[in-house]
C-alpha positions in Angstrom: 176.8 -45.0 166.6 175.9 -44.7 163.1 176.1 -41.7 160.9 174.2 -40.0 158.5 175.2 -37.6 155.5 172.4 -35.6 154.1 172.0 -32.5 152.3 175.6 -31.1 153.3 175.5 -32.0 157.2 177.2 -34.4 158.7 175.2 -35.6 162.2 176.8 -38.2 164.4 175.0 -40.4 166.6 176.2 -38.7 169.6 173.5 -35.8 168.2 176.6 -33.3 167.4 175.8 -30.7 164.2 178.8 -30.2 161.6 178.0 -28.3 158.4 179.7 -28.7 155.6 180.3 -26.2 152.7 178.8 -28.1 149.7 181.0 -25.3 147.4 183.8 -22.7 148.3 185.3 -20.1 146.0 188.2 -21.9 145.0 191.7 -20.1 144.9 192.3 -16.6 146.6 191.1 -14.0 145.6 192.4 -10.6 145.5 190.7 -7.5 147.1 191.7 -4.1 147.4 190.6 -1.1 149.0 186.9 -0.4 148.3 186.7 -4.0 146.5 184.2 -6.5 146.6 184.6 -9.8 148.5 182.6 -12.2 146.2 181.4 -16.1 147.2 178.7 -16.6 144.6 176.7 -18.2 146.9 179.3 -20.7 148.2 180.1 -21.0 151.8 183.8 -19.8 152.1 185.4 -17.0 150.0 189.1 -17.1 150.6 190.9 -13.8 150.2 194.4 -12.1 149.4 194.8 -9.0 150.2 196.7 -7.7 146.6 199.6 -5.3 148.0 201.7 -4.2 151.3 199.0 -2.5 152.7 196.0 -3.0 154.8 192.4 -2.7 153.1 189.9 -0.5 154.5 186.1 -0.2 152.8 185.3 -3.4 151.6 182.2 -4.7 150.8 180.8 -8.3 150.8 178.2 -9.8 148.1 174.4 -9.7 149.3 174.1 -13.6 150.8 171.3 -15.3 148.9 169.1 -17.0 151.1 167.9 -16.1 155.1 170.3 -18.0 157.5 173.2 -18.3 154.6 176.6 -19.2 156.0 179.4 -17.9 154.7 183.7 -17.9 155.9 185.9 -15.2 155.1 189.6 -16.4 155.6 192.2 -13.4 154.9 195.2 -15.8 154.2 198.0 -12.9 154.0 200.6 -13.0 156.4 200.5 -9.2 157.6 197.5 -7.6 156.2 194.0 -7.2 157.9 190.8 -6.7 155.8 188.1 -3.5 157.2 184.9 -3.7 155.8 183.3 -0.4 155.0 180.2 1.0 156.7 177.2 -1.0 157.4 174.7 0.5 154.8 177.9 -0.3 152.1 179.6 -3.4 152.9 176.8 -6.0 153.5 177.7 -6.0 157.0 176.0 -5.2 159.6 179.0 -3.9 162.2 180.4 -2.2 159.1 183.9 -0.7 160.3 184.1 -2.9 163.1 184.3 -5.8 161.0 188.2 -6.8 160.7 189.6 -9.5 159.6 193.4 -9.5 160.7 196.4 -11.0 159.2 196.2 -15.1 158.8 192.5 -15.1 160.2 189.2 -16.2 159.3 185.6 -14.4 159.9 182.1 -16.3 159.9 179.1 -14.6 159.0 175.1 -15.2 158.4 172.9 -13.2 156.5 170.2 -11.6 157.6 167.5 -11.5 154.0 164.7 -9.3 156.6 167.4 -5.9 156.6 169.7 -7.4 153.5 173.2 -7.5 156.0 175.8 -10.3 157.3 176.0 -10.4 160.6 179.3 -11.5 162.1 179.2 -14.9 164.5 181.3 -14.3 167.9 180.9 -14.6 171.6 178.5 -12.6 173.1 
């Protein structure tokens, strides 16, 4: 089967579609309670909690284009990251959006209401 790689998308002859982030935020960035997760328009943000406590009230930098994908990786061994309320955090499900230790979430930007939506099973 032929393979095509174009515009950050990898398509195999079998019809499967995979998106490869063209840029990541680089090394892990520390976030504290009430802090902001930045991504600078990249597809991946790697986050490390800065101390032994869980982080709450966290904000995610606004997206740059409708449908933008963002994966946030919490690479700490024991701390969770919980978002602030929807109107503050830019995340639609607000405080219900919690990233467990050694886990990741995927978000999509909705430019119509300026919020990130968590991608998960219904």
